[in-house]
N, C-alpha and C positions, 0 to 999 in steps of 0.2 A: 345625226339628230340627238339631241341630249333627250336622255330618258326622262319620262314623268312618273316614274315609279320609285318610291322610296327604296333605297337600298336593302337588299334581301328580301324584299316583299315578292311573293311568286306571283308570276303572271299566268293566267289561263285565258284560253280561246274555247268559247262554247259555239260550236257550229249546230246550227238548228236550234239557236237561242232567243228567238222571239217570242215562243209561246210553248205551252206543254210542258214535257219535261225537260226541255232545254232551259226554258226561261227559269223553271225552278232550280235547275242544278246551277245556273248562273247566280241566281240569288243566294244559295246555299255556300257555294265557293267564296261569295264576298263576304259573308258572315264568318266563314273560316279564316278570313285574312288575305284573300287573293285579290289581286287587280284583275278584273275580269272584262274581257272584250266577247260581244256576241256578234257571230256572223249568221246570215239567214238568207235565204232566197227572196224574202220580204224585206228587203234592205231598210225600207222605211223604219220598220220596226226592230232594227237590230243596228249596231254600231257599223258593220260592214256588211255589204252585200256579198252573198257566197253561193254559188250554185254547184254544189257538191259533184254534179256529173261533168263539170268543164275542169280539167287539170290546171290549166291558166289561173282561173277564178280561184281554185284553193290555193294553188301557190302564193298568189299575189295577196290573199289574207293572211296567211301564214308570214309573209314577208313584212306586211304592213305593221303587225303587231310588233314584230322584233325591231323594226325601224323607229317605232313611237316608243317602246317601253323596255328596249335594250335586252330583253331575255324572252323565252317562252318554256314555261315549267310544265303546263298541263293542258292537254287538249281534250275536250270533250266532243265526241261525234254523236249527236242525237237528231240527225237529219234522218226523216223516213216518210214514206208514202205507202199505201196498200190499195188493194183492189179484190173484187169478188168474182171470180169467173172460174166455171167448171173446167177441167183440163180439155175435155173434147171439144169445148166451144171457146178455147181461150184464144184472145187476139195477141199475136206475136209480139206486135210493137208495145201493146199494153204490159206484157210479161218483161220485156226488155226495160221499160221504164220503170217498173217497180224495182228490178234486180239493179237497175244503175244507179238508182237513188240509194238504196240500203246496203247494197254490196259493193259496188264498183267505187261509190262515193266514200264507203268505209275505207277501201284501199288506198284513194286519193287523200283522205285526210291522214291515214297512218302515214303514207309516204313522205309527205312533206312536212309533217310534224317532226318525224324521225329525222328527216334530213337537217334541220334546224337546230334539233338538240344534239344531233352528232356533230355538228361543226362547233356548236358552244362548248362541247366536251363535258357539261354537268349533269347529263342524264335527263330525265323527265318522266312524265306518265301520260299515257293515252288511255281514255276510257270510252267505248262504245256502248249504245243503248242497243242491246238485242232485244229479243222477245222470249216469252213462254213457248211461242211457236218456232223458236230455234230448236226446240226438241219434241214439240207436240204438234202432230198434224191436225188441220181442219179442212173440212169440205170446202170447197171454193177458193181456198187460200194457196194455191200453187206456188204463185209467183212469191208471196210474202215470205211464206214457210222456208222457201228454198233460198231466199236471200239472206234470210235471218241465220238460218242454219250454216249457211257460207261464212257471215260475219263471224258467229262463233268460233269457227275454226280458223279464220283468218286471224282472230285475236291470239290463237294459241300459237300459230306459226309465227307472228310477229313477234309474240314473247320470246320464243325460241331463238330468232335471229337478232333481235335487239337487246336482249338482256346484257351480252356483253358490254354495250354502250352504256349501260345504267340507266336504259329505257324501259319502263314497266309498262305491259300492255294488258289491260283487264276490261271485261265488258259485264253489265248487269243486264239480266233478262226480267224484265217485269211481266207480270200477269195483266189482269183487267186494272186498269188506271183509267179514269174518265178524263180524256184529253181531247182537243180538237180532231185528232186523229181516230179516236175510237168512238167518238160521240154518235156518229150517224149509224153504227151497229148497234148501239145501246137505243135507238129509237125503234128497232124491229121488234115487234112483241115478242115476248118470251125469252130473247137473248140474254138479257141480263139476269133473269131468274136462273137460267141455265148456267151460266157461269159461277153465279154464286152458290148454287147447289153443288157444285164440283170445285168449291174452293173451301178446303177445312177450316180456315179461319171465318168463313161466311161473310165476308166485306170485299170491296175493291180496296185497292190500295190508293193511295195519294201522290200526287206528283211530288210532295216535301218528303215523303218516305223514299221514293226512288232517288231524289236528289240527296238524301243523307248516304246512301249506297255508293253514290256517284263520288261524293267527297271522300268516303272511306276508301275506296278504290284508289282514287288518286294520291290519297296521300300515306297508304300503308307500305312503307318503305321495303318490305319483305314479301310483297305479293306481286306476282304475275302469273300471266297465263290462266286466270280466274275468269270462269263464265258463271257469274252469281246469281242462281234463281231466286227471285224475289217475287213471290206470287201468291203467299197466304197458304201454300202447300197444294197449290192448283196443279203443279206439276205430278204429283201422287196420284190423280184422277183422271178424267178425260175431258177432252176440248168440246165445247158446243157444237151441235152439227149446223152450221149457219145457214148452208144452203138448204137444209130442211125448214128453217124457221122463216126463211125468205119466202121459200114455196108455199108454207101454209099461211103466211100473211098477206101474200099478194098473188098466189097462183102461178 
């Protein structure tokens, strides 16, 4: 198939690109001069349907981008889900669902992005969206915290393994940014205030600010293995007690 991308223009695939941080990252990469393809479970809101828990779907999406555009230079993995359950009550299937999307999905995106980048021989960049919860625990968030901590370490392992092929692997770890994923927690009385009291800069971030970091990590050519804290300084303080807020609000 003849490439539809101008010669020399980098091509990016943003997984989880239909909304939130993924959509903002896709737009920022376009502004930075990339041809961007979005993939998402909600296929009608993205260019390609992608379920990151299904290896065949991830491989198919990556191959489709290369077939259409002739190359793949940047892959952003921003797919994510969360839940709120205490350890002693945690449903095992729900734990597996959160880990499957956030961590196993991260592995599959890395695996198949690296496969085509290695075959092409020109290197590339993979950027994952981790979380403040990769380093900071919260009550009720065993699955999400564990998955994001795993994603941060996966980023560093992949950077070691893929560096010789010229593939750079980094992650950004946002703090509080209001998106469709975080909006339900923000509706719980006291949660937003607790977040901001524990953020030295005193405000939430924006999807656009996270997207700026994604573009930087994708294009900084001597940077790999970085898990970038982007949270207004919240990693210096404590995480809100989400279970406590839920209990006070709803009993």
